[in-house]
Structure formats: structure tokens, C-alpha cells
A tleap script that builds the chain and sets N, CA, C and O, in Angstrom:
source leaprc.protein.ff14SB
mol = sequence {
  NMET SER PHE ILE ALA ASP THR VAL LEU ALA
  GLU PRO PHE ALA VAL LEU ASP LEU GLY ALA
  ALA PRO GLN GLY PHE ARG GLY ARG ILE ARG
  GLY LEU ARG ALA PHE ALA SER GLY GLY LEU
  PRO ALA GLU GLU LEU GLU ARG ARG LEU LEU
  GLU LEU GLY PHE VAL GLU GLY ALA GLU VAL
  GLU LEU LEU HIE GLN GLY LEU PHE GLY ARG
  ASP PRO ILE ALA ILE ARG VAL ASP SER ALA
  THR ILE ALA LEU ARG ARG ARG GLU ALA ALA
  ALA VAL LEU VAL GLU PRO CILE
}
set mol.1.N position { 11.102 0.628 -17.405 }
set mol.1.CA position { 10.416 0.681 -16.130 }
set mol.1.C position { 9.033 0.054 -16.250 }
set mol.1.O position { 8.779 -0.981 -15.635 }
set mol.2.N position { 8.131 0.653 -17.024 }
set mol.2.CA position { 6.800 0.086 -17.181 }
set mol.2.C position { 6.240 0.502 -18.522 }
set mol.2.O position { 6.838 1.311 -19.231 }
set mol.3.N position { 5.085 -0.054 -18.870 }
set mol.3.CA position { 4.545 0.247 -20.175 }
set mol.3.C position { 3.637 1.463 -20.184 }
set mol.3.O position { 3.063 1.771 -21.229 }
set mol.4.N position { 3.479 2.164 -19.081 }
set mol.4.CA position { 2.661 3.374 -19.105 }
set mol.4.C position { 3.508 4.540 -19.552 }
set mol.4.O position { 4.710 4.589 -19.291 }
set mol.5.N position { 2.882 5.467 -20.218 }
set mol.5.CA position { 3.569 6.678 -20.665 }
set mol.5.C position { 3.252 7.803 -19.697 }
set mol.5.O position { 2.301 7.719 -18.919 }
set mol.6.N position { 4.049 8.849 -19.751 }
set mol.6.CA position { 3.788 10.007 -18.904 }
set mol.6.C position { 2.429 10.613 -19.219 }
set mol.6.O position { 1.817 11.227 -18.346 }
set mol.7.N position { 1.943 10.456 -20.444 }
set mol.7.CA position { 0.658 11.023 -20.816 }
set mol.7.C position { -0.488 10.375 -20.052 }
set mol.7.O position { -1.505 11.022 -19.805 }
set mol.8.N position { -0.341 9.106 -19.672 }
set mol.8.CA position { -1.399 8.436 -18.907 }
set mol.8.C position { -1.604 9.149 -17.581 }
set mol.8.O position { -2.737 9.370 -17.154 }
set mol.9.N position { -0.507 9.506 -16.933 }
set mol.9.CA position { -0.602 10.166 -15.642 }
set mol.9.C position { -1.061 11.611 -15.779 }
set mol.9.O position { -1.572 12.184 -14.818 }
set mol.10.N position { -0.888 12.215 -16.961 }
set mol.10.CA position { -1.268 13.605 -17.170 }
set mol.10.C position { -2.736 13.754 -17.582 }
set mol.10.O position { -3.266 14.865 -17.565 }
set mol.11.N position { -3.400 12.659 -17.950 }
set mol.11.CA position { -4.788 12.735 -18.375 }
set mol.11.C position { -5.699 13.034 -17.192 }
set mol.11.O position { -5.334 12.745 -16.053 }
set mol.12.N position { -6.886 13.609 -17.437 }
set mol.12.CA position { -7.752 14.038 -16.346 }
set mol.12.C position { -8.531 12.916 -15.649 }
set mol.12.O position { -9.323 13.202 -14.751 }
set mol.13.N position { -8.334 11.658 -16.031 }
set mol.13.CA position { -9.056 10.557 -15.409 }
set mol.13.C position { -8.581 10.364 -13.974 }
set mol.13.O position { -7.440 10.684 -13.641 }
set mol.14.N position { -9.455 9.845 -13.136 }
set mol.14.CA position { -9.097 9.534 -11.754 }
set mol.14.C position { -8.373 8.194 -11.745 }
set mol.14.O position { -9.012 7.146 -11.647 }
set mol.15.N position { -7.063 8.215 -11.844 }
set mol.15.CA position { -6.259 7.003 -11.875 }
set mol.15.C position { -5.804 6.695 -10.455 }
set mol.15.O position { -5.271 7.563 -9.764 }
set mol.16.N position { -6.018 5.438 -10.018 }
set mol.16.CA position { -5.566 5.018 -8.704 }
set mol.16.C position { -4.930 3.650 -8.821 }
set mol.16.O position { -5.094 2.961 -9.828 }
set mol.17.N position { -4.202 3.258 -7.785 }
set mol.17.CA position { -3.610 1.921 -7.844 }
set mol.17.C position { -4.617 0.901 -7.304 }
set mol.17.O position { -5.376 1.183 -6.377 }
set mol.18.N position { -4.601 -0.260 -7.894 }
set mol.18.CA position { -5.567 -1.309 -7.573 }
set mol.18.C position { -5.427 -1.785 -6.126 }
set mol.18.O position { -6.399 -2.264 -5.542 }
set mol.19.N position { -4.252 -1.664 -5.552 }
set mol.19.CA position { -4.044 -2.071 -4.168 }
set mol.19.C position { -4.805 -1.214 -3.170 }
set mol.19.O position { -5.073 -1.658 -2.054 }
set mol.20.N position { -5.155 0.007 -3.553 }
set mol.20.CA position { -5.885 0.922 -2.665 }
set mol.20.C position { -7.393 0.874 -2.890 }
set mol.20.O position { -8.145 1.536 -2.176 }
set mol.21.N position { -7.838 0.104 -3.867 }
set mol.21.CA position { -9.262 0.056 -4.214 }
set mol.21.C position { -10.059 -0.741 -3.174 }
set mol.21.O position { -9.553 -1.705 -2.601 }
set mol.22.N position { -11.301 -0.331 -2.939 }
set mol.22.CA position { -12.150 -1.066 -1.991 }
set mol.22.C position { -12.784 -2.290 -2.653 }
set mol.22.O position { -12.827 -2.395 -3.879 }
set mol.23.N position { -13.272 -3.207 -1.828 }
set mol.23.CA position { -13.982 -4.381 -2.351 }
set mol.23.C position { -15.178 -3.907 -3.166 }
set mol.23.O position { -15.879 -2.980 -2.761 }
set mol.24.N position { -15.412 -4.537 -4.308 }
set mol.24.CA position { -16.501 -4.158 -5.193 }
set mol.24.C position { -16.096 -3.179 -6.279 }
set mol.24.O position { -16.892 -2.888 -7.171 }
set mol.25.N position { -14.865 -2.660 -6.221 }
set mol.25.CA position { -14.384 -1.704 -7.215 }
set mol.25.C position { -14.385 -2.333 -8.604 }
set mol.25.O position { -14.008 -3.493 -8.766 }
set mol.26.N position { -14.807 -1.567 -9.601 }
set mol.26.CA position { -14.747 -1.986 -11.011 }
set mol.26.C position { -14.018 -0.909 -11.780 }
set mol.26.O position { -14.286 0.279 -11.602 }
set mol.27.N position { -13.097 -1.319 -12.634 }
set mol.27.CA position { -12.338 -0.346 -13.393 }
set mol.27.C position { -11.685 -0.946 -14.619 }
set mol.27.O position { -11.886 -2.113 -14.955 }
set mol.28.N position { -10.893 -0.110 -15.278 }
set mol.28.CA position { -10.161 -0.498 -16.484 }
set mol.28.C position { -8.683 -0.193 -16.244 }
set mol.28.O position { -8.341 0.862 -15.710 }
set mol.29.N position { -7.827 -1.102 -16.634 }
set mol.29.CA position { -6.391 -0.920 -16.433 }
set mol.29.C position { -5.868 0.154 -17.377 }
set mol.29.O position { -6.106 0.111 -18.584 }
set mol.30.N position { -5.150 1.120 -16.805 }
set mol.30.CA position { -4.530 2.204 -17.577 }
set mol.30.C position { -3.053 1.935 -17.804 }
set mol.30.O position { -2.468 2.476 -18.742 }
set mol.31.N position { -2.436 1.109 -16.964 }
set mol.31.CA position { -1.017 0.801 -17.119 }
set mol.31.C position { -0.447 0.174 -15.865 }
set mol.31.O position { -1.168 -0.113 -14.910 }
set mol.32.N position { 0.863 -0.037 -15.884 }
set mol.32.CA position { 1.567 -0.596 -14.737 }
set mol.32.C position { 2.632 0.385 -14.270 }
set mol.32.O position { 3.235 1.099 -15.071 }
set mol.33.N position { 2.849 0.404 -12.975 }
set mol.33.CA position { 3.923 1.194 -12.377 }
set mol.33.C position { 4.603 0.262 -11.384 }
set mol.33.O position { 4.391 0.351 -10.175 }
set mol.34.N position { 5.417 -0.623 -11.918 }
set mol.34.CA position { 6.033 -1.660 -11.093 }
set mol.34.C position { 7.145 -1.093 -10.222 }
set mol.34.O position { 7.823 -0.136 -10.596 }
set mol.35.N position { 7.317 -1.701 -9.059 }
set mol.35.CA position { 8.368 -1.373 -8.109 }
set mol.35.C position { 8.738 -2.667 -7.398 }
set mol.35.O position { 7.963 -3.623 -7.419 }
set mol.36.N position { 9.881 -2.711 -6.785 }
set mol.36.CA position { 10.306 -3.920 -6.084 }
set mol.36.C position { 9.299 -4.262 -4.996 }
set mol.36.O position { 8.895 -3.390 -4.227 }
set mol.37.N position { 8.887 -5.543 -4.926 }
set mol.37.CA position { 7.875 -5.952 -3.958 }
set mol.37.C position { 8.177 -7.346 -3.443 }
set mol.37.O position { 8.265 -8.297 -4.221 }
set mol.38.N position { 8.333 -7.467 -2.148 }
set mol.38.CA position { 8.514 -8.782 -1.542 }
set mol.38.C position { 9.723 -9.530 -2.061 }
set mol.38.O position { 9.679 -10.753 -2.193 }
set mol.39.N position { 10.792 -8.831 -2.357 }
set mol.39.CA position { 11.995 -9.474 -2.856 }
set mol.39.C position { 12.056 -9.598 -4.364 }
set mol.39.O position { 13.094 -9.973 -4.909 }
set mol.40.N position { 10.954 -9.287 -5.058 }
set mol.40.CA position { 10.953 -9.335 -6.521 }
set mol.40.C position { 11.441 -8.005 -7.097 }
set mol.40.O position { 11.012 -6.945 -6.641 }
set mol.41.N position { 12.329 -8.044 -8.089 }
set mol.41.CA position { 12.687 -6.804 -8.778 }
set mol.41.C position { 11.468 -6.264 -9.538 }
set mol.41.O position { 10.565 -7.026 -9.882 }
set mol.42.N position { 11.445 -4.976 -9.793 }
set mol.42.CA position { 10.316 -4.339 -10.473 }
set mol.42.C position { 10.033 -4.979 -11.830 }
set mol.42.O position { 8.873 -5.177 -12.192 }
set mol.43.N position { 11.074 -5.300 -12.574 }
set mol.43.CA position { 10.889 -5.884 -13.911 }
set mol.43.C position { 10.212 -7.247 -13.838 }
set mol.43.O position { 9.389 -7.581 -14.690 }
set mol.44.N position { 10.557 -8.036 -12.821 }
set mol.44.CA position { 9.952 -9.363 -12.653 }
set mol.44.C position { 8.482 -9.249 -12.261 }
set mol.44.O position { 7.648 -9.995 -12.771 }
set mol.45.N position { 8.161 -8.330 -11.367 }
set mol.45.CA position { 6.766 -8.119 -10.969 }
set mol.45.C position { 5.935 -7.693 -12.176 }
set mol.45.O position { 4.837 -8.206 -12.388 }
set mol.46.N position { 6.455 -6.759 -12.963 }
set mol.46.CA position { 5.731 -6.311 -14.152 }
set mol.46.C position { 5.514 -7.462 -15.133 }
set mol.46.O position { 4.421 -7.608 -15.681 }
set mol.47.N position { 6.541 -8.280 -15.360 }
set mol.47.CA position { 6.424 -9.415 -16.279 }
set mol.47.C position { 5.349 -10.388 -15.805 }
set mol.47.O position { 4.546 -10.867 -16.605 }
set mol.48.N position { 5.333 -10.680 -14.508 }
set mol.48.CA position { 4.347 -11.611 -13.960 }
set mol.48.C position { 2.927 -11.064 -14.080 }
set mol.48.O position { 2.003 -11.799 -14.428 }
set mol.49.N position { 2.755 -9.785 -13.797 }
set mol.49.CA position { 1.425 -9.178 -13.927 }
set mol.49.C position { 0.940 -9.219 -15.371 }
set mol.49.O position { -0.226 -9.518 -15.626 }
set mol.50.N position { 1.821 -8.924 -16.309 }
set mol.50.CA position { 1.447 -8.984 -17.728 }
set mol.50.C position { 1.046 -10.405 -18.124 }
set mol.50.O position { 0.066 -10.595 -18.844 }
set mol.51.N position { 1.801 -11.403 -17.654 }
set mol.51.CA position { 1.485 -12.792 -17.978 }
set mol.51.C position { 0.146 -13.227 -17.392 }
set mol.51.O position { -0.522 -14.094 -17.954 }
set mol.52.N position { -0.251 -12.631 -16.267 }
set mol.52.CA position { -1.533 -12.963 -15.644 }
set mol.52.C position { -2.708 -12.256 -16.319 }
set mol.52.O position { -3.862 -12.554 -16.011 }
set mol.53.N position { -2.433 -11.326 -17.231 }
set mol.53.CA position { -3.504 -10.653 -17.960 }
set mol.53.C position { -3.747 -9.217 -17.557 }
set mol.53.O position { -4.723 -8.616 -18.005 }
set mol.54.N position { -2.896 -8.650 -16.728 }
set mol.54.CA position { -3.040 -7.259 -16.327 }
set mol.54.C position { -2.453 -6.369 -17.420 }
set mol.54.O position { -1.360 -5.820 -17.275 }
set mol.55.N position { -3.196 -6.238 -18.510 }
set mol.55.CA position { -2.750 -5.457 -19.660 }
set mol.55.C position { -3.639 -4.224 -19.811 }
set mol.55.O position { -4.783 -4.209 -19.358 }
set mol.56.N position { -3.104 -3.215 -20.441 }
set mol.56.CA position { -3.832 -1.972 -20.629 }
set mol.56.C position { -5.163 -2.223 -21.342 }
set mol.56.O position { -5.213 -2.902 -22.368 }
set mol.57.N position { -6.233 -1.667 -20.784 }
set mol.57.CA position { -7.559 -1.798 -21.371 }
set mol.57.C position { -8.396 -2.921 -20.789 }
set mol.57.O position { -9.609 -2.943 -20.998 }
set mol.58.N position { -7.789 -3.860 -20.062 }
set mol.58.CA position { -8.542 -4.967 -19.473 }
set mol.58.C position { -9.419 -4.453 -18.333 }
set mol.58.O position { -9.017 -3.565 -17.581 }
set mol.59.N position { -10.614 -5.018 -18.215 }
set mol.59.CA position { -11.511 -4.647 -17.125 }
set mol.59.C position { -11.188 -5.476 -15.891 }
set mol.59.O position { -10.903 -6.669 -15.989 }
set mol.60.N position { -11.235 -4.830 -14.719 }
set mol.60.CA position { -10.953 -5.510 -13.460 }
set mol.60.C position { -12.078 -5.251 -12.465 }
set mol.60.O position { -12.755 -4.225 -12.517 }
set mol.61.N position { -12.260 -6.207 -11.560 }
set mol.61.CA position { -13.222 -6.059 -10.472 }
set mol.61.C position { -12.611 -6.694 -9.230 }
set mol.61.O position { -12.125 -7.824 -9.282 }
set mol.62.N position { -12.634 -5.978 -8.127 }
set mol.62.CA position { -12.117 -6.503 -6.867 }
set mol.62.C position { -13.252 -7.271 -6.200 }
set mol.62.O position { -14.201 -6.675 -5.689 }
set mol.63.N position { -13.148 -8.598 -6.209 }
set mol.63.CA position { -14.230 -9.467 -5.760 }
set mol.63.C position { -14.235 -9.731 -4.261 }
set mol.63.O position { -15.299 -9.762 -3.642 }
set mol.64.N position { -13.076 -9.917 -3.678 }
set mol.64.CA position { -13.005 -10.366 -2.288 }
set mol.64.C position { -11.696 -9.900 -1.684 }
set mol.64.O position { -10.704 -9.717 -2.389 }
set mol.65.N position { -11.698 -9.709 -0.373 }
set mol.65.CA position { -10.465 -9.385 0.333 }
set mol.65.C position { -10.373 -10.237 1.586 }
set mol.65.O position { -11.388 -10.644 2.150 }
set mol.66.N position { -9.158 -10.500 2.013 }
set mol.66.CA position { -8.938 -11.308 3.204 }
set mol.66.C position { -9.476 -10.632 4.458 }
set mol.66.O position { -9.622 -9.411 4.502 }
set mol.67.N position { -9.766 -11.428 5.465 }
set mol.67.CA position { -10.338 -10.902 6.700 }
set mol.67.C position { -9.347 -10.095 7.519 }
set mol.67.O position { -9.720 -9.094 8.132 }
set mol.68.N position { -8.099 -10.514 7.537 }
set mol.68.CA position { -7.092 -9.868 8.373 }
set mol.68.C position { -6.180 -9.012 7.502 }
set mol.68.O position { -5.452 -9.527 6.654 }
set mol.69.N position { -6.227 -7.719 7.716 }
set mol.69.CA position { -5.386 -6.816 6.946 }
set mol.69.C position { -5.833 -6.625 5.507 }
set mol.69.O position { -5.095 -6.058 4.702 }
set mol.70.N position { -7.050 -7.096 5.168 }
set mol.70.CA position { -7.610 -6.978 3.814 }
set mol.70.C position { -6.709 -7.601 2.750 }
set mol.70.O position { -6.707 -7.150 1.605 }
set mol.71.N position { -5.956 -8.614 3.108 }
set mol.71.CA position { -4.989 -9.218 2.208 }
set mol.71.C position { -5.092 -10.735 2.307 }
set mol.71.O position { -5.265 -11.228 3.421 }
set mol.72.N position { -5.000 -11.502 1.249 }
set mol.72.CA position { -4.892 -11.115 -0.153 }
set mol.72.C position { -6.245 -10.670 -0.715 }
set mol.72.O position { -7.266 -10.710 -0.029 }
set mol.73.N position { -6.222 -10.246 -1.979 }
set mol.73.CA position { -7.461 -9.844 -2.646 }
set mol.73.C position { -7.688 -10.734 -3.869 }
set mol.73.O position { -6.738 -11.204 -4.496 }
set mol.74.N position { -8.957 -10.953 -4.194 }
set mol.74.CA position { -9.328 -11.705 -5.394 }
set mol.74.C position { -9.803 -10.695 -6.423 }
set mol.74.O position { -10.698 -9.892 -6.157 }
set mol.75.N position { -9.197 -10.742 -7.597 }
set mol.75.CA position { -9.483 -9.779 -8.657 }
set mol.75.C position { -9.914 -10.535 -9.901 }
set mol.75.O position { -9.264 -11.500 -10.305 }
set mol.76.N position { -11.005 -10.100 -10.507 }
set mol.76.CA position { -11.399 -10.645 -11.811 }
set mol.76.C position { -10.784 -9.743 -12.867 }
set mol.76.O position { -11.028 -8.537 -12.891 }
set mol.77.N position { -9.982 -10.344 -13.741 }
set mol.77.CA position { -9.370 -9.635 -14.868 }
set mol.77.C position { -9.979 -10.234 -16.114 }
set mol.77.O position { -9.720 -11.391 -16.446 }
set mol.78.N position { -10.795 -9.446 -16.811 }
set mol.78.CA position { -11.599 -9.943 -17.920 }
set mol.78.C position { -12.384 -11.164 -17.426 }
set mol.78.O position { -13.344 -10.986 -16.676 }
set mol.79.N position { -12.023 -12.392 -17.809 }
set mol.79.CA position { -12.803 -13.554 -17.378 }
set mol.79.C position { -12.057 -14.445 -16.385 }
set mol.79.O position { -12.582 -15.487 -15.990 }
set mol.80.N position { -10.855 -14.065 -15.975 }
set mol.80.CA position { -10.066 -14.864 -15.034 }
set mol.80.C position { -10.136 -14.256 -13.637 }
set mol.80.O position { -10.253 -13.039 -13.493 }
set mol.81.N position { -10.066 -15.102 -12.604 }
set mol.81.CA position { -10.016 -14.631 -11.221 }
set mol.81.C position { -8.632 -14.945 -10.670 }
set mol.81.O position { -8.159 -16.079 -10.741 }
set mol.82.N position { -7.990 -13.912 -10.117 }
set mol.82.CA position { -6.604 -14.007 -9.678 }
set mol.82.C position { -6.485 -13.456 -8.264 }
set mol.82.O position { -7.114 -12.450 -7.937 }
set mol.83.N position { -5.685 -14.106 -7.421 }
set mol.83.CA position { -5.417 -13.612 -6.068 }
set mol.83.C position { -4.054 -12.935 -6.048 }
set mol.83.O position { -3.072 -13.478 -6.556 }
set mol.84.N position { -4.003 -11.749 -5.459 }
set mol.84.CA position { -2.760 -10.988 -5.326 }
set mol.84.C position { -2.670 -10.395 -3.935 }
set mol.84.O position { -3.683 -10.213 -3.260 }
set mol.85.N position { -1.457 -10.096 -3.511 }
set mol.85.CA position { -1.274 -9.282 -2.319 }
set mol.85.C position { -1.551 -7.838 -2.716 }
set mol.85.O position { -1.347 -7.458 -3.869 }
set mol.86.N position { -2.009 -7.043 -1.777 }
set mol.86.CA position { -2.292 -5.636 -2.086 }
set mol.86.C position { -1.037 -4.894 -2.541 }
set mol.86.O position { -1.120 -4.016 -3.399 }
set mol.87.N position { 0.117 -5.233 -1.981 }
set mol.87.CA position { 1.345 -4.533 -2.393 }
set mol.87.C position { 1.706 -4.847 -3.847 }
set mol.87.O position { 2.312 -4.012 -4.519 }
set mol.88.N position { 1.345 -6.032 -4.344 }
set mol.88.CA position { 1.555 -6.356 -5.754 }
set mol.88.C position { 0.519 -5.650 -6.622 }
set mol.88.O position { 0.842 -5.144 -7.698 }
set mol.89.N position { -0.729 -5.618 -6.150 }
set mol.89.CA position { -1.803 -4.956 -6.890 }
set mol.89.C position { -1.578 -3.455 -6.993 }
set mol.89.O position { -2.127 -2.808 -7.885 }
set mol.90.N position { -0.780 -2.893 -6.094 }
set mol.90.CA position { -0.487 -1.453 -6.119 }
set mol.90.C position { 0.272 -1.049 -7.374 }
set mol.90.O position { 0.324 0.137 -7.699 }
set mol.91.N position { 0.856 -1.994 -8.080 }
set mol.91.CA position { 1.579 -1.705 -9.315 }
set mol.91.C position { 0.647 -1.536 -10.500 }
set mol.91.O position { 1.083 -1.109 -11.569 }
set mol.92.N position { -0.643 -1.866 -10.330 }
set mol.92.CA position { -1.616 -1.794 -11.422 }
set mol.92.C position { -2.405 -0.480 -11.279 }
set mol.92.O position { -3.083 -0.260 -10.275 }
set mol.93.N position { -2.306 0.381 -12.293 }
set mol.93.CA position { -3.020 1.649 -12.301 }
set mol.93.C position { -4.349 1.457 -13.012 }
set mol.93.O position { -4.387 0.942 -14.130 }
set mol.94.N position { -5.441 1.868 -12.370 }
set mol.94.CA position { -6.780 1.671 -12.922 }
set mol.94.C position { -7.586 2.970 -12.851 }
set mol.94.O position { -7.296 3.864 -12.056 }
set mol.95.N position { -8.607 3.041 -13.709 }
set mol.95.CA position { -9.572 4.122 -13.648 }
set mol.95.C position { -10.940 3.500 -13.446 }
set mol.95.O position { -11.227 2.455 -14.030 }
set mol.96.N position { -11.794 4.114 -12.632 }
set mol.96.CA position { -13.133 3.563 -12.393 }
set mol.96.C position { -13.975 3.567 -13.666 }
set mol.96.O position { -13.819 4.435 -14.525 }
set mol.97.N position { -14.873 2.578 -13.774 }
set mol.97.CA position { -15.828 2.578 -14.896 }
set mol.97.C position { -17.250 2.569 -14.340 }
set mol.97.O position { -18.212 2.568 -15.108 }
savepdb mol mol.pdb
quit
């Protein structure tokens, strides 16, 4: 399913999905919780996110959001800037830093 363990969800940190984060949010990736999105199977979405650098421990910052419906969003992952739909970003679990 994903590379997060049940222990990640049981820890006392405030873990939220990146798709629900407001503009300006800064955090650290705790894991992925992939699900089917926009016709993509969960495994494919997870693989694509990993290839883009959404790996456990990476720092993220939500830089910009679209004017209509707050979609898409621009996210800085370590030193790269990536655009995602919020429904795809919802698969990334983060904790604030």
C-alpha cells in the first residue's frame, strides 16, 4: 500500500495531508498514504510521488496555490519546485516544522 508504518500514525505528532495545508505551510514528510486519484491506481501515484522526491524526511513548503479552487499548488520539496493537484498532494503525510 504505502511506505508508512502504523507507528507513524500512532505517534503524537500533528500529521496532516499536504493537500489540506494552507499556502505558506512548512513541514517534513512523514510518509505516503496513496489512494486512487484521477484514474491513477494507488501504486502508480505513490511511485510517481517517490520519483518526484516526496520521500520520508524531506522538507516541504507550499509556495503558491491556484486562484480558482486553490488548485494546482506549487510545492518546494528540498530544492525542487513541483506543481501538484491538491487531490494528489493529499497522499503525502506531513508534520509542521
